[in-house]
C-alpha positions as semicolon CSV with decimal commas, in nm:
position;residue;x (nm);y (nm);z (nm)
1;X;1,185;0,643;-0,624
2;X;1,018;0,703;-0,282
3;X;1,111;0,924;-0,030
4;X;1,150;1,013;0,309
5;X;0,942;1,329;0,387
6;X;1,118;1,393;0,700
7;X;1,479;1,316;0,540
8;X;1,441;1,345;0,213
9;X;1,634;1,051;0,129
10;X;1,500;0,769;-0,096
11;X;1,368;0,447;0,018
12;X;1,619;0,177;0,031
13;X;1,509;-0,116;-0,309
14;X;1,221;0,145;-0,368
15;X;1,388;0,263;-0,688
16;X;1,083;0,245;-0,892
17;X;1,049;0,247;-1,318
18;X;0,682;0,373;-1,459
19;X;0,565;0,260;-1,799
20;X;0,386;0,542;-2,074
21;X;0,131;0,487;-1,868
22;X;0,244;0,590;-1,505
23;X;0,216;0,170;-1,412
24;X;0,543;0,061;-1,187
25;X;0,738;-0,177;-1,377
26;X;1,065;-0,187;-1,225
27;X;1,073;-0,551;-1,122
28;X;1,287;-0,383;-0,785
29;X;1,008;-0,262;-0,633
30;X;0,771;-0,405;-0,424
31;X;0,460;-0,224;-0,556
32;X;0,503;-0,420;-0,906
33;X;0,343;-0,780;-0,716
34;X;0,013;-0,588;-0,719
35;X;-0,207;-0,681;-1,076
36;X;-0,273;-0,359;-1,135
37;X;-0,135;-0,004;-1,130
38;X;-0,079;0,114;-0,721
39;X;-0,266;0,416;-0,638
40;X;-0,196;0,519;-0,291
41;X;0,044;0,472;-0,074
42;X;0,124;0,518;0,300
43;X;0,413;0,450;0,595
44;X;0,344;0,411;0,880
45;X;0,521;0,611;1,160
46;X;0,746;0,377;1,297
47;X;0,870;0,302;0,902
48;X;0,834;-0,118;0,953
49;X;0,587;-0,110;0,714
50;X;0,411;0,033;0,384
51;X;0,104;0,000;0,280
52;X;-0,004;-0,024;-0,125
53;X;-0,413;0,015;-0,260
54;X;-0,458;-0,049;-0,628
55;X;-0,646;0,008;-0,929
56;X;-0,659;-0,439;-0,892
57;X;-0,856;-0,406;-0,609
58;X;-0,627;-0,487;-0,286
59;X;-0,451;-0,326;-0,021
60;X;-0,151;-0,494;0,028
61;X;0,127;-0,484;0,344
62;X;0,508;-0,488;0,298
63;X;0,832;-0,471;0,500
64;X;0,949;-0,185;0,488
65;X;1,342;-0,329;0,554
66;X;1,300;-0,600;0,317
67;X;0,963;-0,504;0,063
68;X;0,843;-0,854;0,130
69;X;0,492;-0,849;0,099
70;X;0,307;-0,917;0,473
71;X;-0,031;-0,971;0,358
72;X;-0,292;-0,921;0,079
73;X;-0,646;-0,738;0,210
74;X;-0,901;-0,866;-0,077
75;X;-1,309;-0,702;0,030
76;X;-1,326;-0,393;-0,189
77;X;-1,491;-0,445;-0,575
78;X;-1,321;-0,159;-0,710
79;X;-1,010;0,024;-0,754
80;X;-0,880;0,098;-0,397
81;X;-0,775;0,534;-0,455
82;X;-0,710;0,594;-0,069
83;X;-0,518;0,385;0,208
84;X;-0,401;0,528;0,610
85;X;-0,284;0,339;0,876
86;X;-0,304;0,493;1,252
87;X;-0,108;0,623;1,439
88;X;-0,018;0,351;1,637
89;X;0,002;0,148;1,332
90;X;-0,294;-0,106;1,437
91;X;-0,541;-0,003;1,191
92;X;-0,506;0,081;0,820
93;X;-0,795;0,249;0,665
94;X;-0,880;0,168;0,302
95;X;-1,116;0,366;0,023
96;X;-1,215;0,255;-0,308
97;X;-1,464;0,383;-0,576
98;X;-1,685;0,120;-0,474
99;X;-1,789;0,390;-0,231
100;X;-1,642;0,196;0,033
101;X;-1,442;0,247;0,297
102;X;-1,284;-0,071;0,532
103;X;-1,056;-0,068;0,840
104;X;-0,833;-0,358;0,849
105;X;-0,645;-0,538;1,139
106;X;-0,276;-0,445;1,044
107;X;-0,108;-0,764;1,194
108;X;-0,330;-1,005;1,038
109;X;-0,502;-0,854;0,711
110;X;-0,899;-0,964;0,833
111;X;-1,158;-0,692;0,782
112;X;-1,237;-0,569;1,064
113;X;-1,503;-0,319;0,905
114;X;-1,703;-0,219;0,567
115;X;-1,854;0,126;0,620
């Protein structure tokens, strides 16, 4: 299950089931829409968005309340191991096994910079 670290409550609609390899298999969980294992997740301070990074080389932004996919960002050539959301929610940073960090515009999903 996904938990709110502030309130210690279960996030609605995100009760996830995992297979023997730790891959999410419950279709009720938004992260199942990645093509491979989800490796990292971040929740925006305002609890409006969830960002996930996956072995499938993508970063996805989800609507926290509905679980709907907002954007899929492509550009990494290996799995995405880390994601972070800026304090104002305007930018997303991702890190990958391709030895690159990328900055993304959270509103459009557009890549802004590769570091």
